[in-house]
C-alpha positions as CSV (number, residue, x, y, z in Angstrom):
1,L,-2.3,-4.9,33.5
2,T,-1.7,-5.5,29.8
3,S,-5.1,-6.4,28.4
4,V,-8.7,-6.0,29.5
5,T,-11.9,-7.7,28.4
6,I,-14.9,-5.9,29.9
7,P,-17.6,-8.4,31.0
8,N,-21.0,-8.4,29.1
9,S,-22.8,-7.3,32.3
10,V,-21.1,-3.9,32.2
11,T,-23.2,-1.0,30.8
12,S,-20.9,1.9,31.6
13,I,-17.2,2.5,32.3
14,G,-16.7,5.1,35.0
15,E,-14.6,8.2,35.0
16,D,-10.8,7.5,35.3
17,A,-11.5,3.7,35.5
18,F,-8.2,2.8,33.9
19,Y,-6.4,6.1,34.3
20,D,-2.6,5.9,33.7
21,C,-2.5,2.2,33.0
22,K,0.6,2.6,30.8
23,S,1.1,-1.1,30.3
24,L,-2.3,-1.6,28.9
25,T,-2.1,-2.6,25.2
26,S,-5.5,-4.0,24.3
27,I,-9.2,-3.5,25.4
28,V,-12.3,-5.4,24.4
29,I,-15.5,-3.4,25.1
30,P,-18.8,-5.5,24.8
31,A,-22.0,-4.5,23.1
32,S,-23.6,-4.0,26.5
33,V,-21.6,-0.8,27.2
34,K,-23.6,2.3,26.4
35,E,-21.4,5.0,28.0
36,I,-17.8,5.7,28.7
37,S,-17.1,8.5,31.1
38,W,-14.4,11.0,30.4
39,G,-10.8,10.0,31.2
40,A,-11.7,6.3,31.4
41,F,-8.6,5.3,29.5
42,N,-6.6,8.6,29.8
43,G,-2.9,8.0,30.3
44,C,-3.0,4.6,28.6
45,T,-0.2,5.7,26.3
46,N,0.8,2.3,25.0
47,L,-2.7,1.3,23.9
48,K,-2.4,-0.5,20.5
49,K,-5.8,-2.2,20.0
50,V,-9.4,-1.3,21.0
51,T,-12.2,-3.6,20.1
52,C,-15.7,-2.2,20.6
53,L,-18.6,-4.6,19.8
54,A,-21.4,-2.1,20.3
55,K,-23.3,-1.4,17.1
56,V,-24.1,2.1,18.3
57,P,-21.0,4.0,19.4
58,P,-21.1,4.3,23.2
59,M,-21.5,7.8,24.5
60,A,-18.1,9.3,25.1
61,E,-16.8,12.9,25.5
62,D,-13.3,14.4,25.7
63,E,-12.7,17.3,28.0
64,E,-10.2,19.9,26.8
65,G,-6.7,18.6,27.4
66,Y,-8.1,15.4,29.0
67,D,-9.1,12.7,26.5
68,T,-11.2,9.5,27.1
69,F,-8.5,7.4,25.4
70,G,-4.8,8.0,26.0
71,N,-3.7,7.0,22.5
72,Y,-5.7,7.6,19.4
73,N,-3.0,6.1,17.3
74,A,-4.2,2.7,18.3
75,Y,-6.3,0.4,16.0
76,L,-10.0,0.6,16.6
77,Y,-12.0,-2.5,15.6
78,I,-15.8,-2.1,15.3
79,P,-18.8,-3.9,13.7
80,C,-18.6,-3.4,9.9
81,D,-22.2,-2.1,9.5
82,N,-21.4,0.8,11.8
83,L,-18.1,2.1,10.4
84,E,-19.6,5.4,9.3
85,D,-21.1,6.1,12.7
86,Y,-17.8,5.5,14.5
87,D,-15.8,7.5,11.9
88,L,-18.0,10.6,12.3
89,H,-18.2,10.4,16.1
90,Q,-16.5,13.3,18.0
91,V,-14.5,10.9,20.1
92,W,-14.4,7.5,18.3
93,G,-13.6,9.3,15.0
94,K,-10.3,10.5,16.5
95,F,-8.8,7.0,16.1
96,K,-6.4,7.1,13.1
97,Y,-7.0,3.4,12.2
98,I,-10.6,2.2,12.2
99,K,-11.1,-1.3,11.0
100,C,-14.1,-3.6,10.5
101,L,-14.7,-6.8,12.4
102,E,-16.1,-9.7,10.5
103,A,-19.6,-10.8,11.8
104,N,-18.3,-14.1,13.2
105,T,-15.4,-12.3,14.9
106,V,-17.8,-10.0,16.7
107,E,-20.0,-12.9,17.9
108,D,-17.6,-15.6,18.6
109,H,-14.1,-14.2,19.2
110,P,-14.3,-11.0,21.3
111,V,-11.1,-12.0,23.2
112,T,-7.8,-10.5,22.1
113,D,-5.0,-12.7,20.7
114,V,-1.6,-13.5,22.1
115,V,0.7,-10.5,22.1
116,V,4.4,-11.2,21.4
117,T,7.1,-8.6,22.2
118,P,10.5,-9.8,20.9
119,S,13.9,-8.3,21.5
120,S,17.3,-9.6,20.3
121,Q,17.5,-12.9,22.2
122,E,14.1,-13.2,24.0
123,A,10.4,-12.6,23.7
124,T,7.6,-11.8,26.1
125,F,4.2,-13.6,25.6
126,E,1.0,-12.2,26.9
127,W,-2.3,-14.0,26.4
128,P,-6.0,-13.7,27.5
129,T,-7.6,-16.0,30.0
130,T,-10.1,-18.7,29.0
131,D,-13.0,-19.9,31.1
132,N,-12.7,-23.5,32.4
133,A,-9.0,-23.6,31.3
134,A,-6.8,-26.1,33.2
135,T,-3.6,-25.6,31.3
136,Y,-2.0,-23.4,28.7
137,T,0.6,-25.1,26.5
138,L,3.0,-22.8,24.5
139,T,5.1,-24.5,21.8
140,I,7.8,-22.4,20.0
141,Q,9.3,-23.6,16.8
142,K,12.3,-22.6,14.7
143,D,12.7,-23.8,11.1
144,G,9.9,-26.3,11.7
145,E,11.5,-27.9,14.7
146,V,10.3,-27.5,18.3
147,F,12.6,-25.1,20.2
148,C,10.8,-25.4,23.5
149,T,7.4,-26.3,25.1
150,L,6.1,-24.6,28.2
151,I,3.0,-25.6,30.2
152,F,1.2,-23.2,32.5
153,N,-1.6,-23.8,35.0
154,A,-5.0,-22.2,35.1
155,N,-3.4,-19.2,36.8
156,G,-0.9,-18.6,34.1
157,Q,2.1,-20.0,36.2
158,L,4.8,-22.1,34.6
159,T,4.6,-25.8,35.7
160,T,6.6,-27.7,33.1
161,I,9.4,-26.8,30.6
162,D,11.3,-29.3,28.4
163,F,14.3,-27.1,27.8
164,S,16.3,-27.0,31.0
165,S,18.9,-24.4,29.9
166,L,16.1,-21.8,29.1
167,R,16.1,-19.1,31.7
168,S,12.6,-17.8,32.5
169,G,10.4,-15.8,34.7
170,S,6.6,-15.9,35.0
171,D,4.0,-13.7,36.6
172,G,0.3,-14.4,35.9
173,F,-0.5,-14.5,32.2
174,S,2.8,-13.0,30.9
175,F,6.0,-15.0,30.3
176,N,9.4,-14.0,29.1
177,V,11.2,-16.6,27.0
178,T,15.0,-16.1,26.8
179,G,17.9,-17.9,25.0
180,L,16.5,-17.2,21.5
181,R,18.8,-16.4,18.6
182,E,19.0,-12.8,17.4
183,D,17.6,-11.9,13.9
184,S,15.8,-15.2,13.7
185,E,12.2,-16.2,12.8
186,Y,10.1,-18.3,15.1
187,S,6.5,-19.5,15.1
188,Y,4.4,-20.4,18.1
189,L,1.2,-22.4,19.0
190,M,-0.6,-22.0,22.3
191,E,-3.3,-24.6,23.1
192,V,-5.7,-24.1,26.0
193,K,-7.0,-27.3,27.5
194,D,-9.7,-28.2,30.1
195,K,-9.4,-30.8,32.8
196,S,-10.0,-33.6,30.4
197,Q,-7.2,-32.3,28.2
198,K,-9.6,-31.3,25.5
199,V,-8.4,-28.3,23.5
200,I,-10.9,-25.5,24.0
201,N,-9.0,-22.6,22.5
202,S,-5.8,-22.0,20.5
203,Y,-3.6,-19.2,19.2
204,S,-0.8,-19.3,16.6
205,G,1.5,-16.8,15.0
206,A,5.0,-15.9,14.2
207,F,7.6,-13.4,15.3
208,K,11.2,-12.4,14.5
209,T,13.8,-11.5,17.1
210,L,15.7,-8.2,16.6
211,K,19.2,-7.8,15.4
212,V,21.6,-6.2,17.9
213,G,23.0,-3.0,16.5
214,D,20.6,-2.7,13.6
215,Y,18.8,0.3,15.0
216,V,21.6,2.9,15.4
217,E,22.9,4.8,12.4
218,N,25.5,7.5,12.5
219,I,23.1,10.5,12.5
220,S,22.3,13.3,14.9
221,I,19.2,13.9,16.8
222,D,18.6,17.0,14.7
223,E,17.8,14.8,11.7
224,M,14.9,13.2,13.5
225,P,11.7,15.0,14.9
226,I,12.4,14.2,18.5
227,T,12.0,16.3,21.7
228,I,12.6,15.1,25.3
229,E,11.2,16.8,28.3
230,D,10.5,15.6,31.9
231,G,11.2,11.9,30.9
232,V,8.9,12.0,27.9
233,I,10.2,11.1,24.4
234,V,8.0,12.8,21.8
235,V,8.4,11.8,18.1
236,D,6.5,13.9,15.6
237,A,6.2,11.5,12.7
238,K,4.2,11.1,9.6
239,K,1.1,8.8,9.9
240,D,2.7,6.2,7.6
241,D,6.0,6.1,9.6
242,N,6.5,3.3,12.1
243,V,8.0,4.6,15.3
244,S,9.6,2.3,17.9
245,I,11.5,2.9,21.1
246,Y,13.9,0.4,22.6
247,N,15.9,0.2,25.8
248,M,19.5,-0.9,25.7
249,Q,18.6,-4.5,26.4
250,G,16.8,-4.6,23.0
251,Q,13.3,-4.7,24.5
252,C,10.7,-2.8,22.4
253,L,8.9,-0.4,24.8
254,V,6.4,1.0,22.2
255,S,5.8,0.5,18.5
256,Q,3.1,2.2,16.5
257,M,2.4,4.1,13.3
258,G,2.5,7.9,13.5
259,S,3.5,10.3,16.2
260,V,4.4,9.0,19.7
261,S,4.6,10.5,23.1
262,F,6.1,8.0,25.5
263,Q,7.0,8.3,29.2
264,V,10.2,6.3,29.8
265,P,10.3,4.1,32.9
266,S,13.6,5.4,34.1
267,D,16.6,7.6,33.1
268,G,19.0,6.1,30.7
269,V,19.9,5.5,27.1
270,Y,17.2,4.6,24.6
271,V,17.1,3.9,20.9
272,V,14.4,5.7,18.9
273,E,13.6,4.3,15.4
274,C,11.5,6.3,13.0
275,G,11.0,5.0,9.4
276,N,14.4,4.0,8.2
277,K,16.4,6.2,10.7
278,A,17.4,5.5,14.3
279,V,19.3,7.4,17.0
280,K,20.4,6.9,20.6
281,V,19.0,9.4,23.1
282,I,19.9,10.0,26.7
283,V,17.0,10.7,29.1
284,K,18.0,12.2,32.5
């Protein structure tokens, strides 16, 4: 589970509803929600974006040592007229980055965008579902030329690809595109079509693949604010520093501004990047 859009019929989110969903990166909470019970999103350590459309901040309360949200370093998007109410709230005010939503965004576009996670020679795409969709067409371009086109059915499963040498794997509404060039810029367009092939939604953006070997400098772990205990990498960073953690395949596991506490999926070697420094660490 990587993204959640709560239906408009929901008025409260129960205790521990999404507890420990470590893959969850984005949440959309509708204006109908009036209460969020404690621990509802606790343990969601990779949360990057929370969109709350309620004009009055929903009731929420953190217990000592057990927060409602698992990552207050995420971006919180709220209605512009209510910025002060959220900023001064005992729970919502804990978010480091609180941003305004434009009025038309709140009314017309509550669904999250495509999330692209690039590594050196591949990129994983995750996208929201659209009602009445029959197909999802993803076109990736490089230097203005089409690199590949992929077509998915209404269930997010790959049905057509025009680049036979591209290795791939699909599961639901997430897809990993391989065979990309390292340290290269790409753009993408995803069009959602109904049964009549009419475009009913679209997403576009750009991303850059990573450069192998860019992250590790010849420094010691003592030069970076890192501690490792019980499989958790903790980086005590300044709020303006970008912190990223990569596995040895070049896949970015977490990337955010400020301090990070990340439970690695398995023992092994990881690259931790903080600001303009990076170091390899061994977790065992």
